[in-house]
Every structure is written in structure tokens, then in C-alpha cells.
N, C-alpha and C positions, 0 to 999 in steps of 0.2 A: 569567130566573129566575122560579120558579115562585111566586105571593105565599102569604104564610105563612096557613096555614090557620087563624084565630082559633079554631075550636074546637077545637085540638088537644087531648088527654088522653090522659094513658098508659094511664087506664081502657077505652080505645077498642082496644089495643095486644091481638091474639092471644094473643103469650106473656105477657102480664099475665093475662089472661083468665082462660087454662089453670091457670098460676099460684094464681091466687086461687080457682078452682075445688079446686084439688089441697088446697090451703091448709086449706080448707073439709071436705076430705072425711078428712082425712089422721087415721089412726089406728096412735099407735105400738105398735110391735112388743115384746113383752114380750122382755129378755135384750139386748137393742140398747144401745150405750155412747152417747146421744147429746149429750154434754157437749163433744165435739171440734168436733160439727156445728154446735152451736150459737155457737161460736169462730168458724168458719169461714164462717157465715152475718154474722157480724157485721160479719167482716175483709172481707169482699164487699163487703157493702154500703157501706160506706164507701169501697171502692175506685173504685166507682161513682161515688159521691155527691164526691168529689176531681175523678173526671173533667169531671163538668157543673162544677166550682167552674174545674176549667183551661178548660176551653170559654167560661165566661163573661170568664175574665181573655185569652184571646185576642181576644173580640169589644170589649173594654174597651181592648186595643192598636191594631185596626185603628180605633176610632172616635178614638181621639189621635192616629195616622198622618195620617188622612182630614180632622181638624181642623186640624192643619199645615197639609197640604196644600191642603185647599180654602182656605186664608189666603192662603197663596202664590198660588196660582190667581187669586183675586179681586185682589189687588196686580198680577198680572202684567196683568191684566183691563183696570184702571182704565188702566194704562199703553199696552195696544196700543188702547184703545178713542179715545184723546188721540193718539196716536202713530202709526200704523198706518191703513192701509184696514180699512173696514167686516168684508171677507171674513174678516181672520186675527183678528178678535174673535168673528165669528159661529162659527166653526170651533171656539173654545174651549166651545163648548156640550157638543157631545156628552161632553168631560171631566167638564164642571161635574154632566153629567146621571149621567153612570155615577158619581159621587165621591157624590151623596145617596143613588142606589140601594143603593150597598155601605153608606155609611151607616145608612140602614134598616133593611139586613137585619144588620146588626152591632149594632145598638140593639135588634133582635127577639130578639137570641141572649142581651144582655144583660139582656133584660128577665123581670123574675119569671115564672114557668111553673108550673102545676099539678106538684109533685111529691109522689111517693109515700113516705110515712114510715112506718117500721115500731112495731107498734103501741106504744102509750106505757104508763107507770108504773100507770094504772089498769087497763087491757087484762091489763097481766101479773098483777095480785091479781087480775082475775076469773080468769083462765085458771089460777091455782095454787089458788083455791077451787073450781075447776070441776073441774079435773081432777088435783088433788093430786098424786102421783108423775108422775103422764105431763104434767104442765103444760109441762115445759119443752120435751120432745121435741115436746109438739102445738103447742107456738107458735112452733117452726124454720121451718116451713113460711113464716108470716107475713112473713118475714126475706125467706123466696126472693120471695114475692111483690112485695114491695117493690122487692127488687133488680131485678126483671125490667121493673117500674115505669119505675122511674130510668133502664134501661137503653133504653129507650123516650125521656124526655127527654132523653138524652145523644145519641140518634139525631137527636134533631127541633133540638137546640142544634146539633150536630156538622152539620145539612143546611145552618142559617142563617148558620155560621161559615164554614163551604165556599163559598157564595153570595157572602157579603162577600167574601173572599178573591180570587175569580175576578172581580168587580166592580170591584174598587179594581186588578187588574193589568189589565183592560180600559182602567179611568180612566187609568192612570199609559201605557198603550201610546195612547193617544187625544192624550197631549201630542203625538205627533208630527204631528197635524190642522193646529197654527197655525204651528208651523214650515214644513210643506207650502206651507201660503196663502200666508205671509209670501215666500215663494221664490217662486211662482208667481206674487205681486202684482210682487216687484219685478224678475221677468224682463219681465214684460207691459208693467212702466210703463217702462222701458230701450228 
């Protein structure tokens, strides 16, 4: 799994850059009703923001599953170290390493990340004063840029949750290793 780029920023996303440039250059056209576009822009941003929240909840679920799983694995390891051959205990290491890696990816997905937000109230007042009757229409592309940036954040969190899920599945599959090691040891010992 690729290591998380600590320098991730939605500001580096090409779609965000294009939308931001468009927002800065946008001029509303006379006679166009932009009211419905304003509502759509707010709803669109809200849907994307909710998607980020959902990904963080999924990451939280993975952390919970892995926490319980790692606890059970620890108890089993304590038993195996005292009751079975050392090779069985050592064969549990890949499961532990994969679990830790999955936990790291899920925790990264859950951690705060630079998120774009639409312009605040003071910006809205500035727009109203600077653009008069065109203020609302001129303001709309700012929501578009924020939505594109949030889409990039969503993609980064989705990548991390996907990595965590794959690592968790591999960790569960690696549980077969101690069972195989115990069977081989038992066979060789008899």
C-alpha cells in the first residue's frame, strides 16, 4: 500500500485549480436567473461533505473491528507462546503486522485533513457590497471550487479506507498461517 502523502492538499488537485480559476474569472450574464444554481451549489457541496463524513465513519468502524480483533489475537498469542511450539507463535506475526498497517491507514482516514469550505459570511457581505445585484451569481462559483476541493478530499479518504479494508482482509486471511504452522508442527512431532 502506498504511504500517505503528508503534503496532501485539495489545493493541488487540478479540478480544484480549474474551478478556483473559473470562480475568480466568472462574470454573471444579464437576464440569467442564478437563484436555483445557488441552491444547487449549496446542496451539492453538502452531499460531498456528507460523503467525507461517511468515509470517516467507515474508517472508525475499521478501527473498532481491528481493535477487537487485535485484542483477541494478543490473547491467542499469549496462549500460543506458552502452549505450542515457537513456530506457531512466529507465524502469527504477519497477521499482527497487517493489522497494525490497516489500523494506520484507517486512523489516517479518520484524522483531520485540510478541507475546503465555501466562503464565510464576511466574504458574502464583501461580495454583496462589491458586486451589488450580481453578487449572488458571482458568489456561486466559489461553491463550485469548494465542491471540487471537497471531492479531492473525499478521494483521498476513500483511498485510505480502501487500503485499510484490503489490509484488514489480508490480516484475516493471514490467520490461516498459525493454523497451518500448528498442523505442520503436530505432524512433524508425531
